[in-house]
C-alpha positions as CSV (number, residue, x, y, z in Angstrom):
1,M,-28.3,58.4,-3.5
2,I,-27.7,54.7,-4.4
3,H,-30.8,52.7,-4.7
4,V,-30.4,48.9,-4.2
5,L,-33.2,46.7,-5.6
6,D,-32.2,43.4,-4.0
7,P,-30.2,43.6,-0.8
8,V,-28.2,40.4,-0.7
9,G,-25.3,39.6,1.6
10,Y,-21.8,38.7,0.4
11,L,-22.1,35.2,1.7
12,S,-25.4,34.5,0.1
13,W,-26.0,31.7,-2.4
14,K,-27.4,34.0,-5.1
15,A,-25.5,35.9,-7.8
16,P,-23.7,38.8,-6.0
17,G,-22.8,36.5,-3.1
18,I,-19.9,34.1,-2.9
19,G,-21.5,31.4,-0.7
20,R,-21.8,28.9,-3.6
21,N,-18.2,29.4,-4.6
22,L,-17.0,29.0,-1.0
23,F,-19.1,25.8,-0.5
24,F,-17.8,24.2,-3.7
25,C,-14.2,25.2,-2.8
26,F,-14.6,23.6,0.6
27,L,-16.2,20.5,-1.0
28,V,-13.3,20.1,-3.5
29,G,-10.7,20.6,-0.7
30,V,-12.3,17.8,1.3
31,L,-12.5,15.5,-1.7
32,C,-8.9,16.1,-2.6
33,F,-7.8,15.5,1.0
34,A,-9.7,12.3,1.1
35,I,-8.1,11.1,-2.1
36,L,-4.7,12.0,-0.9
37,F,-5.3,10.3,2.4
38,I,-6.4,7.1,0.7
39,I,-3.3,7.1,-1.6
40,E,-0.8,7.9,1.2
41,S,-2.2,5.4,3.6
42,K,-2.1,2.7,0.9
43,L,-5.6,1.7,1.8
44,I,-6.4,0.4,-1.7
45,E,-3.2,-1.6,-1.8
46,S,-3.9,-3.3,1.5
47,I,-7.5,-4.1,0.4
48,L,-6.2,-5.7,-2.8
49,Y,-3.5,-7.6,-0.9
50,R,-6.1,-9.0,1.4
51,N,-8.2,-10.2,-1.5
52,E,-5.2,-11.8,-3.1
53,A,-4.2,-13.5,0.1
54,K,-7.7,-15.0,0.5
55,K,-7.3,-16.6,-3.0
56,Y,-4.1,-18.4,-2.0
57,K,-5.0,-19.2,1.6
58,G,-5.6,-22.9,1.0
59,G,-2.4,-23.7,-0.9
60,N,0.4,-24.2,1.6
61,E,2.7,-25.7,-1.0
62,E,2.8,-22.5,-2.9
63,R,3.9,-20.5,0.2
64,D,6.4,-23.1,1.3
65,P,9.9,-22.0,0.2
66,M,11.3,-25.5,0.2
67,A,8.7,-26.5,-2.4
68,L,10.0,-23.9,-4.8
69,E,13.7,-25.0,-4.6
70,D,15.3,-27.6,-6.8
71,S,16.5,-30.9,-5.5
72,D,20.2,-29.9,-5.9
73,V,19.7,-26.8,-3.8
74,V,17.9,-28.8,-1.1
75,A,20.8,-31.3,-1.1
76,E,23.4,-28.5,-0.8
77,T,21.6,-26.8,2.0
78,S,21.3,-30.1,3.8
79,R,25.1,-30.8,3.3
80,I,26.0,-27.3,4.7
81,R,23.8,-27.7,7.7
82,K,25.0,-31.2,8.6
83,T,28.8,-30.7,8.1
84,N,31.0,-29.5,10.9
85,L,32.1,-25.9,10.6
86,T,35.9,-26.7,10.7
87,Q,35.4,-29.1,7.8
88,L,33.4,-26.5,5.8
89,Y,36.3,-24.1,6.2
90,K,38.7,-26.7,4.6
91,T,36.4,-27.7,1.8
92,D,34.5,-24.6,0.8
93,N,35.7,-21.1,-0.2
94,M,32.9,-19.1,1.4
95,V,30.9,-20.2,4.4
96,L,27.6,-18.5,5.4
97,R,25.4,-20.1,8.0
């Protein structure tokens, strides 16, 4: 006859049981899923982007593309927009509007 001193179930927290192992396995799974969700949804990148956008919210001249172009580029763009299309075909090799 087998005599058991401490009858403990298999799912108990104490030594012969696996309750502690199952709990920590579940906890690690939830933590890894949360980390993966944050990475895949690009949540951190969007938070950092919003913080950077708040820094530059006041400066419109930095976001204005015409402020970043040289004067010769602005003059050429103006010439292309003001010239008739048939005249552009005669004077320029490639015409993109």
